[in-house]
MIMARZA-716939 format. One record per residue (C-alpha): residue in three letters; x, y, z. Coordinates in nm, 3 decimals. Each point is the difference from the previous one (the first is absolute). Layout:
// residues N
LUMGU,ALA,X,Y,Z
...
END
This chain:
// residues 550
LUMGU,MET,0.000,0.000,0.000
LUMGU,LYS,0.286,0.237,0.090
LUMGU,LEU,0.186,-0.085,-0.320
LUMGU,PHE,-0.315,0.067,-0.202
LUMGU,SER,-0.050,0.335,0.174
LUMGU,ARG,0.364,0.098,-0.054
LUMGU,LYS,-0.023,-0.095,-0.367
LUMGU,ASN,-0.306,0.222,-0.038
LUMGU,ARG,0.183,0.290,0.163
LUMGU,ILE,0.298,-0.041,-0.234
LUMGU,GLU,-0.227,-0.016,-0.303
LUMGU,LEU,-0.191,0.305,0.127
LUMGU,SER,0.326,0.189,0.055
LUMGU,ILE,0.116,-0.077,-0.354
LUMGU,GLU,-0.336,0.108,-0.138
LUMGU,GLU,0.012,0.324,0.201
LUMGU,LYS,0.347,0.077,-0.133
LUMGU,LYS,-0.122,-0.053,-0.355
LUMGU,ILE,-0.295,0.234,0.063
LUMGU,ARG,0.224,0.267,0.155
LUMGU,LYS,0.246,-0.028,-0.287
LUMGU,LYS,-0.281,0.037,-0.251
LUMGU,GLU,-0.144,0.299,0.187
LUMGU,LYS,0.341,0.167,0.015
LUMGU,PHE,0.033,-0.046,-0.375
LUMGU,LEU,-0.343,0.158,-0.057
LUMGU,LEU,0.080,0.298,0.224
LUMGU,ILE,0.331,0.064,-0.176
LUMGU,LEU,-0.172,-0.043,-0.338
LUMGU,SER,-0.250,0.274,0.089
LUMGU,GLY,0.282,0.234,0.093
LUMGU,ILE,0.184,-0.072,-0.324
LUMGU,LEU,-0.309,0.046,-0.219
LUMGU,PHE,-0.067,0.334,0.170
LUMGU,GLY,0.360,0.117,-0.029
LUMGU,ILE,0.046,-0.078,-0.368
LUMGU,SER,-0.325,0.178,-0.084
LUMGU,PHE,0.176,0.332,0.059
LUMGU,THR,0.238,0.186,-0.230
LUMGU,PRO,0.263,-0.065,-0.131
LUMGU,PHE,-0.153,-0.335,-0.094
LUMGU,PRO,-0.180,0.036,-0.337
LUMGU,PHE,-0.375,0.049,-0.041
LUMGU,PRO,-0.116,-0.365,-0.028
LUMGU,PHE,0.137,-0.057,0.351
LUMGU,THR,-0.248,0.261,0.127
LUMGU,LEU,-0.277,-0.254,-0.051
LUMGU,PHE,0.145,-0.214,0.281
LUMGU,LEU,-0.151,0.253,0.243
LUMGU,PHE,-0.343,-0.145,-0.072
LUMGU,ILE,0.104,-0.340,0.137
LUMGU,ALA,0.282,0.101,0.237
LUMGU,PHE,-0.208,-0.034,0.317
LUMGU,VAL,-0.166,-0.331,-0.093
LUMGU,PRO,0.278,-0.222,0.144
LUMGU,TYR,0.009,0.222,0.312
LUMGU,PHE,-0.376,-0.043,0.052
LUMGU,PHE,0.033,-0.378,-0.022
LUMGU,VAL,0.228,0.016,0.304
LUMGU,VAL,-0.133,0.276,0.229
LUMGU,THR,-0.363,-0.111,-0.022
LUMGU,LYS,0.106,-0.324,0.170
LUMGU,ARG,0.190,0.169,0.285
LUMGU,ASN,-0.196,0.024,0.324
LUMGU,THR,0.206,0.232,0.220
LUMGU,LEU,0.115,0.359,-0.042
LUMGU,ALA,0.363,-0.103,0.044
LUMGU,SER,-0.019,-0.268,-0.270
LUMGU,VAL,-0.179,0.233,-0.246
LUMGU,ASN,0.259,0.273,0.052
LUMGU,LYS,0.293,-0.239,-0.013
LUMGU,ALA,-0.120,-0.120,-0.340
LUMGU,SER,-0.077,0.355,-0.111
LUMGU,TYR,0.341,0.133,0.099
LUMGU,LEU,0.172,-0.250,-0.229
LUMGU,THR,-0.210,0.108,-0.299
LUMGU,PHE,0.034,0.371,0.080
LUMGU,PHE,0.376,-0.034,0.050
LUMGU,VAL,0.045,-0.157,-0.343
LUMGU,MET,-0.218,0.277,-0.148
LUMGU,SER,0.218,0.266,0.162
LUMGU,LEU,0.328,-0.168,-0.086
LUMGU,ILE,-0.078,-0.020,-0.371
LUMGU,THR,-0.168,0.339,-0.030
LUMGU,VAL,0.194,0.241,0.224
LUMGU,TYR,0.341,-0.166,0.036
LUMGU,TRP,0.146,0.300,-0.185
LUMGU,VAL,-0.059,0.248,0.286
LUMGU,GLY,0.350,-0.067,0.139
LUMGU,SER,0.146,0.121,-0.334
LUMGU,TRP,0.280,-0.263,0.018
LUMGU,GLN,0.246,0.208,-0.202
LUMGU,SER,0.366,0.059,0.085
LUMGU,LYS,-0.075,0.363,0.091
LUMGU,ALA,-0.312,-0.078,0.203
LUMGU,ASP,-0.006,0.128,0.356
LUMGU,PRO,0.012,-0.283,0.262
LUMGU,PHE,-0.297,0.157,0.176
LUMGU,LEU,-0.204,-0.022,-0.323
LUMGU,MET,0.094,-0.366,-0.036
LUMGU,LEU,-0.101,-0.067,0.360
LUMGU,SER,-0.335,0.172,-0.049
LUMGU,GLY,-0.059,-0.216,-0.309
LUMGU,VAL,0.055,-0.318,0.200
LUMGU,VAL,-0.222,0.123,0.283
LUMGU,LEU,-0.278,0.084,-0.247
LUMGU,VAL,-0.005,-0.346,-0.157
LUMGU,PHE,-0.044,-0.162,0.342
LUMGU,PHE,-0.218,0.268,0.162
LUMGU,LEU,-0.251,0.066,-0.279
LUMGU,PRO,-0.149,-0.354,0.021
LUMGU,CYS,-0.058,0.064,0.372
LUMGU,VAL,-0.216,0.302,-0.082
LUMGU,MET,-0.184,-0.203,-0.262
LUMGU,LEU,-0.104,-0.246,0.273
LUMGU,ILE,-0.271,0.256,0.080
LUMGU,ASN,-0.177,-0.139,-0.308
LUMGU,SER,0.019,-0.365,0.098
LUMGU,SER,-0.078,0.073,0.367
LUMGU,LEU,-0.322,0.181,-0.089
LUMGU,TYR,-0.097,-0.290,-0.226
LUMGU,PHE,0.051,-0.249,0.285
LUMGU,LEU,-0.192,0.219,0.246
LUMGU,SER,-0.290,0.026,-0.245
LUMGU,ARG,-0.039,-0.377,0.022
LUMGU,LYS,-0.108,0.048,0.361
LUMGU,VAL,-0.282,0.224,-0.119
LUMGU,PHE,-0.102,-0.168,-0.328
LUMGU,LYS,0.015,-0.350,-0.137
LUMGU,LYS,0.342,-0.095,-0.137
LUMGU,ASP,-0.120,-0.021,-0.362
LUMGU,LEU,-0.168,0.339,0.023
LUMGU,SER,0.303,0.165,0.162
LUMGU,LEU,0.213,-0.060,-0.307
LUMGU,TYR,-0.224,0.226,-0.207
LUMGU,PHE,0.091,0.284,0.237
LUMGU,PHE,0.373,-0.062,-0.043
LUMGU,PRO,0.036,0.279,-0.262
LUMGU,MET,-0.129,0.254,0.252
LUMGU,PHE,0.254,-0.113,0.258
LUMGU,TRP,0.279,0.013,-0.256
LUMGU,ILE,-0.092,0.353,-0.106
LUMGU,THR,-0.010,0.101,0.367
LUMGU,GLY,0.365,-0.104,0.016
LUMGU,GLU,0.082,0.176,-0.328
LUMGU,TYR,-0.160,0.320,0.125
LUMGU,ILE,0.182,-0.015,0.334
LUMGU,LEU,0.324,-0.016,-0.200
LUMGU,THR,-0.077,0.349,-0.138
LUMGU,LEU,-0.018,0.145,0.353
LUMGU,THR,0.245,0.090,0.280
LUMGU,ASP,0.374,0.067,-0.039
LUMGU,LEU,0.055,-0.363,-0.105
LUMGU,LYS,-0.218,0.023,-0.310
LUMGU,PHE,0.100,-0.228,-0.287
LUMGU,PRO,-0.288,-0.079,-0.240
LUMGU,TRP,0.228,-0.158,-0.262
LUMGU,LEU,-0.160,-0.345,0.006
LUMGU,THR,-0.355,0.116,-0.065
LUMGU,ILE,-0.136,-0.281,-0.219
LUMGU,GLY,-0.143,0.246,-0.251
LUMGU,HIS,0.352,0.124,-0.074
LUMGU,GLY,0.086,-0.339,-0.144
LUMGU,LEU,-0.260,0.058,-0.274
LUMGU,ALA,0.161,0.319,-0.131
LUMGU,LYS,0.095,-0.155,-0.335
LUMGU,PHE,-0.348,-0.153,-0.053
LUMGU,THR,-0.139,0.310,-0.174
LUMGU,SER,-0.347,-0.129,-0.087
LUMGU,PHE,-0.059,-0.131,0.352
LUMGU,ILE,0.113,0.307,0.197
LUMGU,GLN,-0.240,0.246,-0.171
LUMGU,ILE,-0.257,-0.058,0.274
LUMGU,ALA,0.247,0.165,0.237
LUMGU,ASP,-0.166,0.332,-0.093
LUMGU,ILE,-0.287,-0.124,0.221
LUMGU,ILE,0.161,-0.229,0.259
LUMGU,GLY,0.372,0.084,-0.004
LUMGU,ALA,0.287,-0.235,0.080
LUMGU,PHE,-0.167,-0.116,0.322
LUMGU,GLY,-0.309,-0.100,-0.196
LUMGU,LEU,0.217,-0.192,-0.244
LUMGU,SER,0.146,-0.188,0.297
LUMGU,PHE,-0.355,-0.085,0.109
LUMGU,ILE,-0.095,-0.135,-0.343
LUMGU,VAL,0.318,-0.206,-0.037
LUMGU,LEU,-0.056,-0.162,0.338
LUMGU,TRP,-0.364,-0.078,-0.074
LUMGU,ILE,0.100,-0.168,-0.325
LUMGU,ASN,0.257,-0.203,0.196
LUMGU,ILE,-0.268,-0.100,0.252
LUMGU,PHE,-0.247,-0.118,-0.265
LUMGU,ILE,0.274,-0.197,-0.178
LUMGU,TYR,0.101,-0.158,0.331
LUMGU,LYS,-0.363,-0.086,0.079
LUMGU,GLY,-0.049,-0.142,-0.347
LUMGU,LEU,0.311,-0.219,0.014
LUMGU,LYS,-0.081,-0.120,0.352
LUMGU,GLN,-0.356,-0.093,-0.097
LUMGU,TYR,0.117,-0.161,-0.322
LUMGU,LYS,0.241,-0.210,0.207
LUMGU,GLU,-0.290,-0.096,0.227
LUMGU,LYS,-0.207,-0.079,-0.314
LUMGU,SER,-0.255,0.268,0.084
LUMGU,SER,-0.212,0.140,-0.282
LUMGU,SER,0.045,0.357,0.126
LUMGU,GLY,0.370,-0.002,-0.088
LUMGU,LEU,-0.069,0.103,-0.359
LUMGU,LEU,-0.227,0.280,0.121
LUMGU,ASN,0.277,0.156,0.211
LUMGU,LEU,0.250,-0.022,-0.286
LUMGU,SER,-0.258,0.161,-0.228
LUMGU,VAL,-0.050,0.286,0.248
LUMGU,ALA,0.378,0.060,0.004
LUMGU,ALA,0.011,0.001,-0.380
LUMGU,GLY,-0.305,0.229,-0.015
LUMGU,ILE,0.154,0.261,0.230
LUMGU,PHE,0.323,-0.008,-0.201
LUMGU,ILE,-0.181,0.040,-0.335
LUMGU,LEU,-0.226,0.283,0.122
LUMGU,ILE,0.300,0.200,0.120
LUMGU,ILE,0.174,-0.054,-0.335
LUMGU,ILE,-0.311,0.113,-0.190
LUMGU,TYR,-0.015,0.319,0.210
LUMGU,GLY,0.363,0.065,-0.085
LUMGU,PHE,-0.048,-0.043,-0.375
LUMGU,VAL,-0.308,0.223,0.001
LUMGU,LYS,0.183,0.270,0.196
LUMGU,ILE,0.303,-0.001,-0.229
LUMGU,SER,-0.205,-0.009,-0.321
LUMGU,SER,-0.210,0.298,0.110
LUMGU,SER,0.309,0.221,0.019
LUMGU,ASP,0.016,0.336,-0.169
LUMGU,ASN,0.313,0.191,-0.099
LUMGU,ASN,-0.136,0.351,0.031
LUMGU,GLU,0.187,0.099,0.317
LUMGU,LYS,0.220,0.306,0.005
LUMGU,LYS,0.369,-0.082,0.024
LUMGU,ILE,0.314,0.160,0.137
LUMGU,ARG,0.346,-0.078,-0.138
LUMGU,VAL,0.229,-0.114,0.279
LUMGU,GLY,0.371,-0.076,0.011
LUMGU,ILE,0.114,-0.276,0.238
LUMGU,ILE,0.365,0.007,0.107
LUMGU,GLN,0.176,-0.320,0.105
LUMGU,PRO,0.355,0.105,0.105
LUMGU,ASN,0.113,-0.341,0.130
LUMGU,ILE,0.207,0.140,0.287
LUMGU,ASP,0.148,-0.252,0.247
LUMGU,PRO,-0.219,0.046,0.312
LUMGU,TRP,0.269,-0.137,0.232
LUMGU,ASN,0.245,0.273,-0.096
LUMGU,LYS,-0.209,0.307,-0.068
LUMGU,TRP,-0.056,0.078,0.368
LUMGU,GLU,0.376,0.049,0.032
LUMGU,PHE,0.043,0.162,-0.339
LUMGU,GLY,0.065,0.374,0.009
LUMGU,GLY,0.007,0.093,-0.370
LUMGU,LEU,-0.343,0.166,-0.023
LUMGU,ASP,0.095,0.194,-0.312
LUMGU,GLN,0.088,-0.323,-0.178
LUMGU,THR,-0.323,-0.165,0.116
LUMGU,LEU,-0.213,0.299,-0.105
LUMGU,ASN,0.166,0.011,-0.340
LUMGU,ASN,-0.083,-0.368,-0.043
LUMGU,TYR,-0.368,0.076,0.069
LUMGU,PHE,0.002,0.309,-0.221
LUMGU,ASP,0.158,-0.191,-0.288
LUMGU,LEU,-0.272,-0.268,0.005
LUMGU,SER,-0.273,0.259,0.065
LUMGU,LYS,0.107,0.205,-0.302
LUMGU,LYS,-0.047,-0.304,-0.223
LUMGU,CYS,-0.357,-0.030,0.130
LUMGU,ILE,-0.062,0.371,-0.059
LUMGU,ASP,0.125,-0.035,-0.358
LUMGU,GLU,-0.274,-0.262,-0.046
LUMGU,GLY,-0.270,0.235,0.128
LUMGU,ALA,-0.023,-0.084,0.372
LUMGU,LYS,-0.176,0.266,0.210
LUMGU,LEU,0.056,-0.176,0.332
LUMGU,ILE,0.320,-0.171,0.108
LUMGU,ILE,0.011,-0.262,0.276
LUMGU,TRP,0.312,-0.094,0.198
LUMGU,PRO,0.000,-0.305,0.231
LUMGU,GLU,-0.011,-0.037,0.378
LUMGU,THR,0.273,0.191,0.193
LUMGU,ALA,0.143,0.125,-0.328
LUMGU,LEU,0.262,0.206,0.186
LUMGU,PRO,0.152,-0.127,0.327
LUMGU,VAL,-0.040,0.335,0.181
LUMGU,TYR,-0.269,0.197,0.182
LUMGU,LEU,-0.037,0.245,-0.286
LUMGU,LEU,-0.234,0.241,0.182
LUMGU,SER,0.185,-0.002,0.334
LUMGU,GLY,0.216,0.303,-0.083
LUMGU,GLY,0.346,0.007,-0.155
LUMGU,TYR,-0.113,-0.131,-0.339
LUMGU,GLU,-0.146,0.320,-0.142
LUMGU,LYS,0.232,-0.012,-0.303
LUMGU,LYS,-0.114,-0.352,-0.085
LUMGU,ILE,-0.364,0.106,0.030
LUMGU,ASP,0.069,0.300,-0.227
LUMGU,THR,0.169,-0.232,-0.249
LUMGU,ILE,-0.310,-0.224,-0.008
LUMGU,HIS,-0.234,0.299,-0.041
LUMGU,SER,0.219,0.145,-0.277
LUMGU,PHE,-0.010,-0.330,-0.189
LUMGU,LEU,-0.379,-0.024,0.034
LUMGU,ASN,-0.061,0.363,-0.100
LUMGU,ALA,0.232,-0.022,-0.298
LUMGU,ASN,-0.180,-0.309,-0.130
LUMGU,GLN,-0.355,0.091,0.114
LUMGU,VAL,-0.039,-0.332,0.177
LUMGU,SER,-0.098,-0.107,0.353
LUMGU,LEU,0.163,-0.257,0.228
LUMGU,LEU,-0.139,-0.260,0.238
LUMGU,THR,0.282,-0.155,0.198
LUMGU,GLY,0.066,-0.219,0.298
LUMGU,MET,0.212,0.186,0.255
LUMGU,PRO,0.090,-0.013,0.369
LUMGU,ASP,-0.179,0.285,0.177
LUMGU,PHE,0.088,0.189,0.319
LUMGU,VAL,-0.239,0.218,0.201
LUMGU,ILE,0.108,0.224,0.292
LUMGU,TYR,-0.251,0.110,0.265
LUMGU,ASP,0.027,0.336,0.173
LUMGU,SER,-0.283,-0.094,0.234
LUMGU,ASN,-0.256,-0.277,0.064
LUMGU,PRO,0.203,-0.289,-0.145
LUMGU,PRO,-0.188,-0.326,-0.055
LUMGU,LYS,0.043,-0.276,0.255
LUMGU,ALA,0.224,-0.201,-0.234
LUMGU,ALA,0.238,0.294,-0.068
LUMGU,LYS,0.372,-0.049,0.065
LUMGU,TYR,0.218,0.251,0.183
LUMGU,SER,0.329,0.138,-0.130
LUMGU,GLU,0.247,0.057,0.284
LUMGU,THR,0.221,0.198,-0.238
LUMGU,GLY,-0.261,0.235,-0.142
LUMGU,LYS,-0.232,-0.004,0.303
LUMGU,TYR,-0.313,-0.061,-0.205
LUMGU,TYR,-0.260,-0.269,-0.065
LUMGU,TYR,-0.024,-0.156,-0.344
LUMGU,THR,-0.155,-0.284,-0.200
LUMGU,THR,0.132,-0.183,-0.305
LUMGU,TYR,-0.206,-0.163,-0.270
LUMGU,ASN,0.044,-0.226,-0.299
LUMGU,SER,-0.183,0.242,-0.225
LUMGU,ILE,-0.117,0.101,-0.341
LUMGU,LEU,0.063,0.361,-0.103
LUMGU,PHE,-0.175,0.169,-0.292
LUMGU,PHE,0.179,0.285,-0.180
LUMGU,GLN,-0.185,0.199,-0.266
LUMGU,HIS,0.158,0.226,-0.256
LUMGU,ASP,-0.052,0.374,0.047
LUMGU,SER,-0.081,-0.057,0.369
LUMGU,TYR,0.207,-0.030,0.315
LUMGU,ASP,-0.278,-0.168,0.199
LUMGU,ILE,0.093,-0.361,0.075
LUMGU,GLN,-0.277,-0.250,0.080
LUMGU,ARG,0.098,-0.276,0.246
LUMGU,TYR,-0.121,-0.342,0.104
LUMGU,GLY,0.155,-0.209,0.280
LUMGU,LYS,-0.022,-0.377,-0.027
LUMGU,ILE,-0.260,-0.142,0.239
LUMGU,HIS,0.050,-0.376,-0.029
LUMGU,LEU,0.363,-0.058,0.091
LUMGU,VAL,0.177,-0.336,-0.037
LUMGU,PRO,0.024,-0.161,0.346
LUMGU,LEU,0.367,-0.014,0.111
LUMGU,GLY,0.120,0.118,-0.343
LUMGU,GLU,-0.128,0.358,0.026
LUMGU,HIS,-0.158,0.024,0.342
LUMGU,THR,0.068,-0.179,0.325
LUMGU,PRO,-0.330,-0.154,0.113
LUMGU,PHE,-0.151,0.159,0.313
LUMGU,VAL,0.289,0.247,0.032
LUMGU,ASP,-0.247,0.277,0.088
LUMGU,GLN,-0.116,-0.201,0.300
LUMGU,LEU,0.345,-0.145,0.085
LUMGU,PRO,0.264,0.255,-0.112
LUMGU,PHE,0.298,-0.217,0.104
LUMGU,LEU,-0.082,-0.235,-0.290
LUMGU,GLY,0.117,0.272,-0.239
LUMGU,ASP,0.360,-0.042,0.116
LUMGU,LEU,-0.023,-0.376,0.040
LUMGU,LEU,-0.136,-0.076,-0.349
LUMGU,LYS,0.167,0.199,-0.274
LUMGU,TRP,0.074,-0.094,-0.362
LUMGU,GLY,0.353,0.077,-0.113
LUMGU,VAL,-0.099,0.238,-0.281
LUMGU,GLY,-0.155,0.224,0.263
LUMGU,ILE,-0.360,0.023,-0.122
LUMGU,THR,-0.187,-0.180,0.277
LUMGU,GLY,-0.094,0.327,0.168
LUMGU,TRP,-0.255,0.152,-0.238
LUMGU,ASN,-0.306,0.159,0.156
LUMGU,VAL,-0.347,-0.112,-0.108
LUMGU,GLY,-0.166,0.239,-0.245
LUMGU,GLN,-0.318,0.170,0.114
LUMGU,ASP,-0.223,0.046,-0.305
LUMGU,THR,-0.077,-0.135,-0.348
LUMGU,THR,0.105,0.295,-0.215
LUMGU,VAL,-0.133,0.021,-0.355
LUMGU,PHE,0.230,0.205,-0.221
LUMGU,ASN,-0.151,0.274,-0.217
LUMGU,PHE,0.177,0.021,-0.336
LUMGU,TYR,-0.091,0.313,-0.197
LUMGU,ASN,0.038,-0.069,-0.371
LUMGU,ASN,-0.125,0.231,-0.277
LUMGU,GLY,-0.288,0.130,0.209
LUMGU,ASP,-0.100,-0.346,0.128
LUMGU,THR,0.053,-0.131,0.350
LUMGU,ILE,0.109,-0.363,-0.002
LUMGU,LYS,-0.014,-0.181,0.333
LUMGU,ILE,0.268,-0.259,0.074
LUMGU,GLY,0.014,-0.260,0.277
LUMGU,GLY,0.351,-0.087,0.113
LUMGU,LEU,0.084,-0.326,0.178
LUMGU,VAL,0.345,-0.072,0.136
LUMGU,CYS,0.121,-0.356,-0.060
LUMGU,TYR,-0.152,-0.233,0.261
LUMGU,GLU,-0.326,0.199,0.010
LUMGU,SER,-0.110,-0.157,-0.328
LUMGU,VAL,-0.029,-0.336,0.178
LUMGU,PHE,-0.295,0.115,0.214
LUMGU,PRO,-0.336,-0.086,-0.162
LUMGU,THR,-0.198,0.279,0.165
LUMGU,PHE,0.256,0.283,0.008
LUMGU,PRO,0.010,0.143,-0.358
LUMGU,ASN,-0.378,0.044,0.022
LUMGU,TYR,0.048,0.305,0.222
LUMGU,PHE,0.194,0.182,-0.274
LUMGU,VAL,-0.255,-0.091,-0.265
LUMGU,ASP,-0.288,0.098,0.228
LUMGU,ARG,0.167,0.341,0.029
LUMGU,GLY,0.000,0.037,-0.376
LUMGU,ALA,0.325,-0.157,-0.122
LUMGU,GLN,-0.034,-0.064,-0.373
LUMGU,PHE,0.293,-0.239,-0.017
LUMGU,LEU,0.232,-0.162,0.252
LUMGU,THR,0.376,-0.003,0.019
LUMGU,VAL,0.223,-0.242,0.188
LUMGU,LEU,0.349,0.131,0.072
LUMGU,THR,0.221,-0.281,0.121
LUMGU,ASN,0.348,-0.141,0.042
LUMGU,ASP,-0.012,-0.377,-0.030
LUMGU,SER,0.372,-0.030,-0.071
LUMGU,TRP,0.068,-0.111,0.358
LUMGU,TYR,-0.113,-0.350,-0.096
LUMGU,GLY,0.186,-0.063,-0.323
LUMGU,LYS,-0.182,-0.228,-0.241
LUMGU,LEU,-0.171,-0.203,0.270
LUMGU,SER,-0.379,-0.042,0.001
LUMGU,GLY,-0.082,0.313,0.200
LUMGU,PRO,0.034,0.269,-0.270
LUMGU,TYR,-0.205,-0.205,-0.247
LUMGU,GLN,-0.275,-0.069,0.253
LUMGU,HIS,-0.007,0.364,0.106
LUMGU,LYS,-0.051,0.111,-0.358
LUMGU,GLU,-0.281,-0.251,-0.064
LUMGU,PHE,-0.194,0.106,0.311
LUMGU,ALA,-0.036,0.345,-0.155
LUMGU,ASP,-0.215,-0.164,-0.272
LUMGU,LEU,-0.267,-0.059,0.265
LUMGU,ARG,0.018,0.359,0.127
LUMGU,ALA,-0.071,0.111,-0.358
LUMGU,VAL,-0.304,-0.227,-0.036
LUMGU,GLU,-0.141,0.072,0.345
LUMGU,ASN,-0.017,0.372,-0.073
LUMGU,ARG,-0.009,-0.001,-0.384
LUMGU,ARG,0.303,0.226,-0.007
LUMGU,ALA,0.312,-0.019,-0.211
LUMGU,VAL,0.307,-0.064,0.216
LUMGU,VAL,0.337,0.147,-0.092
LUMGU,ARG,0.279,-0.183,0.172
LUMGU,CYS,0.343,0.166,0.028
LUMGU,ALA,0.271,-0.221,0.150
LUMGU,ASN,0.367,0.075,0.059
LUMGU,GLY,0.125,-0.323,-0.154
LUMGU,GLY,-0.328,-0.136,-0.142
LUMGU,ILE,-0.266,-0.100,-0.065
LUMGU,SER,-0.133,0.334,-0.131
LUMGU,CYS,-0.319,-0.021,-0.201
LUMGU,LEU,-0.346,0.123,-0.098
LUMGU,ILE,-0.292,-0.215,0.114
LUMGU,ASN,-0.343,0.077,-0.144
LUMGU,LYS,-0.328,-0.007,0.194
LUMGU,PHE,-0.054,-0.367,-0.087
LUMGU,GLY,0.326,-0.100,0.165
LUMGU,VAL,0.179,-0.055,-0.330
LUMGU,THR,0.362,0.114,-0.021
LUMGU,GLU,0.031,0.196,-0.324
LUMGU,VAL,0.374,0.063,0.013
LUMGU,GLU,0.272,-0.081,0.252
LUMGU,THR,0.376,0.012,0.053
LUMGU,GLU,0.249,-0.272,0.076
LUMGU,MET,0.143,-0.032,0.350
LUMGU,PHE,0.332,0.174,0.066
LUMGU,THR,0.019,0.212,-0.312
LUMGU,ARG,0.060,0.375,-0.020
LUMGU,THR,-0.285,0.111,-0.221
LUMGU,TYR,-0.318,0.203,-0.037
LUMGU,LEU,-0.354,-0.037,-0.130
LUMGU,VAL,-0.238,0.254,-0.151
LUMGU,VAL,-0.364,-0.103,0.035
LUMGU,ASP,-0.343,0.152,-0.063
LUMGU,VAL,-0.187,-0.043,0.327
LUMGU,PRO,-0.384,-0.008,-0.014
LUMGU,LEU,-0.183,0.221,0.249
LUMGU,ASN,-0.310,-0.142,0.161
LUMGU,ASN,-0.259,0.151,0.234
LUMGU,GLU,-0.213,-0.314,0.045
LUMGU,LYS,-0.040,-0.130,0.354
LUMGU,THR,-0.053,-0.372,0.036
LUMGU,PHE,-0.213,-0.163,0.266
LUMGU,TYR,0.318,-0.126,0.162
LUMGU,THR,0.154,0.348,0.001
LUMGU,GLU,-0.289,0.130,0.207
LUMGU,TYR,-0.058,-0.308,0.219
LUMGU,PRO,0.331,-0.188,0.034
LUMGU,LEU,-0.053,-0.124,0.355
LUMGU,ILE,-0.332,-0.184,-0.030
LUMGU,ILE,0.144,-0.350,-0.041
LUMGU,PRO,0.295,0.026,0.243
LUMGU,VAL,-0.201,0.175,0.271
LUMGU,LEU,-0.300,-0.235,-0.020
LUMGU,SER,0.235,-0.300,0.001
LUMGU,SER,0.188,0.138,0.300
LUMGU,VAL,-0.320,0.072,0.192
LUMGU,PHE,-0.114,-0.358,-0.061
LUMGU,GLY,0.342,-0.135,0.099
LUMGU,PHE,0.007,0.195,0.326
LUMGU,TRP,-0.361,-0.106,0.067
LUMGU,ILE,0.111,-0.363,-0.025
LUMGU,PHE,0.285,0.076,0.238
LUMGU,GLY,-0.237,0.174,0.242
LUMGU,ILE,-0.248,-0.289,-0.003
LUMGU,ASN,0.283,-0.238,0.087
LUMGU,ILE,0.106,0.220,0.291
LUMGU,LEU,-0.357,-0.011,0.131
LUMGU,LEU,-0.016,-0.379,-0.043
LUMGU,TRP,0.330,-0.036,0.187
LUMGU,MET,-0.121,0.225,0.283
LUMGU,LYS,-0.325,-0.193,0.022
LUMGU,LYS,0.191,-0.328,0.029
LUMGU,LYS,0.267,0.139,0.233
LUMGU,PHE,-0.234,0.166,0.246
LUMGU,LYS,-0.295,-0.235,-0.058
LUMGU,LEU,-0.232,0.289,-0.088
END
């Protein structure tokens, strides 16, 4: 009897190991399918997003404790992060060790934040039946995506909708539901495919119905996209814009003192654009490595104005900005022991117009955690000295308002929205510029920190969604590439190669249309978050009832 019992236990142990090995394979497979759906993998790989969560669902729906669900989820989310955002550490010979360390931390820490999604799913099973809870999974996922746009640790890079950027016909519905809505649809399709395969395996007749629902949702979204694109008109007014890509080494320019040489480089490329009819010139993020308006650079400012006046052209440029306060400094202001004054510094966009000495300014609001801004430094000032990137740009202040630039051109006022680099990753942020009247969007960036790794290519593709969401052309000006013009359907009309010194002259359409998503970008993320926190609250009440026998 004992031998028989022991034999059963051995056989059971072997069977359990086989099951665990199979489940581990499925969890890793989900992470891989998700990761390779993103750029720089080519378009057909994007379609893997529609089945990426199916293997994951086969595992987590069988787990019966919060710990086991999150242990399984962490493995999938870690593989997702590893494949998709491995590039954050830069991994180049010149890369700062602190940047490399932050890249490693991100790959391990981001999956921990994403456990919010899986935890809410598990908690919902205490409120609803297990089968029903899965249908709410998209809402829990979007709750997590939305949380990743908030606080000083914001990093919304892995929003599922971003993985669809190259799927032009599918993303057109983003003008109603945005990237968060695309995430919702992708997850629902995954759920119906999972249900269909599970029921087919169980020889249930409803399996085909679920697969048909998944196919129906997919086809309806595609039809909407084709209708939207085919109903396009080409009657918009246009402005001719010159995009300058100087390809300056970002690791050296902060120590480089030859401003005259750098300015001449910009002027040389700008003049070529002017010769081709450009009325507006765009230079990339932090075009000059100095606080141009801080005093002491008046001659350089005069040189820029002289160039613009002589050529009757205006300039939109990324530039570090420096503001001194005589009184009532903001809470986040820094104090100069040498000058005895309070000041703030911003990663900014400055707008110079010919025949005018008024300079319009915008300070970047969404700063890169650790890269540009030490998280929670306003609450814990000592972190500013403890965590500092070697190139000395981790101390930017957070901008205070979404400035829309007014460009006066031949009696017309053209309104321009300017985003600085990382800000174009946020699904709900460009809406504020468009809602204030921006007729096209610009993204001024410096992606050269990351070489030819995945990051610069992903960053460029995400701008496709910002164009569709708001039906605005996006002009992207990058130091080392990719610079481009993206039309309102998310199609890149012309682009540069990475790491080339070059320029583009493009005719940018002006649009005054406001999409549903422009005006109501928070409906899906807020409703999802409210539902998610309701589930959490119900579980707290259930725990209290059990704990205190209420």
